C-alpha positions as CSV (number, residue, x, y, z in Angstrom):
1,X,21.3,-1.4,-18.2
2,X,24.0,1.0,-17.1
3,X,24.6,1.2,-13.1
4,X,24.0,4.5,-12.4
5,X,20.6,4.4,-13.6
6,X,20.5,0.7,-12.0
7,X,21.2,2.6,-8.7
8,X,18.6,4.6,-9.4
9,X,16.1,2.2,-10.2
10,X,16.8,0.5,-6.2
11,X,16.6,3.7,-4.9
12,X,13.4,3.9,-6.7
13,X,12.3,1.0,-4.7
14,X,13.4,1.4,-1.2
15,X,11.5,5.1,-1.9
16,X,8.3,3.1,-2.6
17,X,8.7,0.4,-0.2
18,X,8.9,3.3,2.6
19,X,5.7,4.5,1.2
20,X,4.2,0.9,1.1
21,X,4.8,0.6,4.9
22,X,3.3,4.2,4.9
23,X,0.0,2.9,3.2
24,X,0.5,0.3,4.9
25,X,0.2,2.0,8.7
26,X,-2.0,4.1,8.0
27,X,-5.1,1.0,6.5
28,X,-4.0,-0.2,10.4
29,X,-5.6,3.3,11.7
30,X,-8.3,3.3,9.6
31,X,-9.4,-0.5,10.7
32,X,-8.2,-0.3,13.8
33,X,-10.4,3.1,14.3
34,X,-13.1,0.2,12.3
35,X,-12.9,-2.7,15.1
36,X,-13.6,-0.1,17.7
37,X,-16.7,1.0,16.7
38,X,-19.4,-0.2,17.6
39,X,-21.6,-3.1,15.9
40,X,-24.1,-1.1,14.4
41,X,-22.1,2.1,13.5
42,X,-20.0,-1.4,11.6
43,X,-23.3,-1.4,10.0
44,X,-23.7,1.6,8.3
45,X,-22.4,4.5,5.7
46,X,-20.4,5.5,8.0
47,X,-18.6,2.1,8.8
48,X,-19.9,0.9,5.0
49,X,-17.4,3.6,3.6
50,X,-15.1,3.3,6.1
51,X,-14.0,0.0,4.8
52,X,-14.2,0.8,1.2
53,X,-11.3,2.7,2.7
54,X,-8.9,0.2,3.6
55,X,-9.9,-2.2,0.8
56,X,-9.4,0.1,-0.9
57,X,-5.7,1.3,0.4
58,X,-5.0,-3.1,0.7
59,X,-5.6,-2.5,-3.0
60,X,-3.2,0.3,-3.2
61,X,-0.6,-2.2,-1.7
62,X,-1.3,-5.3,-3.5
63,X,-0.1,-3.1,-6.8
64,X,2.8,-1.4,-5.7
65,X,4.3,-4.8,-4.2
66,X,3.0,-7.2,-7.3
67,X,2.9,-5.1,-10.2
68,X,5.0,-1.6,-9.4
69,X,7.5,-3.6,-7.5
70,X,7.9,-6.5,-8.8
71,X,8.6,-4.8,-12.6
72,X,11.1,-1.9,-11.7
73,X,13.3,-5.0,-10.0
74,X,13.0,-7.3,-13.6
75,X,14.2,-4.1,-15.6
76,X,17.3,-4.4,-12.5
77,X,17.8,-7.5,-13.1
78,X,18.3,-7.6,-16.7
């Protein structure tokens, strides 16, 4: 891989890091909103949906970190 393409991938990894940070921020806000709900609402359909959203956002973050970014980094390091 030439230097220009390697630099392009490094820039993309940086952008993915920014996206990951944005997803984490939204997830943290959703978690805080859930935590501030009365317990009765946490156990409701709405609370269940919020918890599922939090779990899905965490999965997206994990996928970015452990799959996408790692694979691209492997290409850069090769």
